[in-house]
C-alpha positions in Angstrom: 101.6 124.2 100.9 103.8 122.8 98.2 102.5 119.5 96.8 103.9 118.3 93.5 101.0 116.3 92.3 102.1 115.8 88.7 105.6 114.9 89.7 104.2 112.4 92.4 101.9 110.8 89.7 104.7 110.4 87.1 107.4 109.2 89.6 104.9 106.8 91.1 104.3 105.1 87.8 107.9 105.1 86.8 108.8 103.5 90.2 106.5 100.7 89.6 107.7 100.2 86.1 111.3 100.1 87.5 110.6 97.6 90.1 109.0 95.2 87.5 111.9 95.9 85.1 114.4 95.0 87.9 112.6 91.7 88.3 112.6 91.0 84.6 116.3 91.7 84.4 117.2 89.5 87.3 115.1 86.7 85.8 116.6 87.1 82.4 120.2 87.0 83.8 119.9 84.2 86.3 116.7 82.4 85.3 116.7 78.8 83.9 116.0 78.1 80.3 113.1 75.8 80.6 109.7 77.6 80.5 108.1 75.7 83.5 111.3 76.2 85.7 111.4 79.8 84.6 107.8 80.4 85.8 108.4 79.0 89.2 111.7 80.8 89.5 110.1 84.2 88.6 107.4 83.7 91.2 109.9 82.7 93.9 112.2 85.6 93.0 109.4 88.0 92.6 108.3 87.5 96.2 111.5 89.1 97.3 112.8 91.2 94.4 109.5 93.1 93.9 109.3 94.4 97.4 113.0 95.2 97.8 113.2 97.0 94.5 109.9 98.8 95.2 111.3 100.1 98.5 114.6 101.1 96.9 113.1 103.0 94.0 110.4 104.5 96.1 113.0 105.8 98.5 114.9 107.4 95.6 111.5 108.7 94.2 110.6 110.2 97.5 113.9 112.0 97.6 113.4 113.1 94.0 109.9 114.4 94.5 110.8 116.4 97.6 114.1 117.7 96.2 114.1 121.5 96.1 111.0 121.9 98.3 111.5 124.4 101.1 108.4 123.2 103.0 106.7 119.8 103.5 109.3 117.5 101.8 108.3 114.6 104.1 104.6 115.0 103.1 105.5 114.9 99.4 107.6 111.8 100.0 104.8 110.1 101.9 102.2 111.0 99.2 104.6 109.3 96.6 104.8 106.3 98.8 100.9 106.2 99.0 100.6 106.5 95.3 103.2 103.8 94.5 101.5 101.5 97.1 98.1 102.3 95.5 99.3 101.4 92.1 101.0 98.2 93.4 97.7 97.1 95.2 95.7 98.0 92.0 97.9 95.6 90.0 97.5 92.8 92.6 93.8 93.2 92.7 93.4 93.3 89.0 95.6 90.3 88.5 93.5 88.3 91.0 96.5 87.5 93.2 95.7 85.8 96.4 96.5 88.0 99.4 99.9 87.3 101.2 101.3 89.0 104.2 104.4 90.0 102.2 102.3 92.2 100.0 101.0 94.3 102.9 104.6 94.5 104.3 105.9 95.6 100.9 103.4 98.3 100.4 103.8 99.6 104.0 107.5 99.6 103.2 106.9 101.8 99.9 105.0 104.3 102.1 107.8 104.3 104.6 110.4 104.5 101.8 108.8 107.6 100.2 108.6 109.3 103.6 112.3 108.6 104.3 113.1 110.1 100.9 111.3 113.3 101.9 112.9 113.2 105.2 116.3 113.0 103.7 115.5 116.2 101.8 114.2 117.9 104.9 117.4 116.9 106.9 119.7 118.3 104.0 117.6 121.5 104.1 118.3 122.1 107.8 122.0 121.2 107.3 122.5 123.9 104.7 
């Protein structure tokens, strides 16, 4: 059994940081100058950018975690997705954010994305 625990942990943290950074960059480029309007804009945009960026970065991370594995690449991608979702849920709980269905969908998407990344590696292993 090949599990890349350290790589999964590091990539999970990096994935969450990149998703937040993507939101910050988009807000900095397109956000309004007024502080009150900026806060509302960030909340509206974060509702969509966070889940989409989280999915994309977790998909890539799942591929990266599984890259080079001869066995169980999908499991390693799945484990990454679970780790990223766990970090995201921890952040939401710690910040006292009220539950929204989008958060559940977003975190399920992260688990699916990591699995797809591992599956892409498994598929390329069978093509070779």
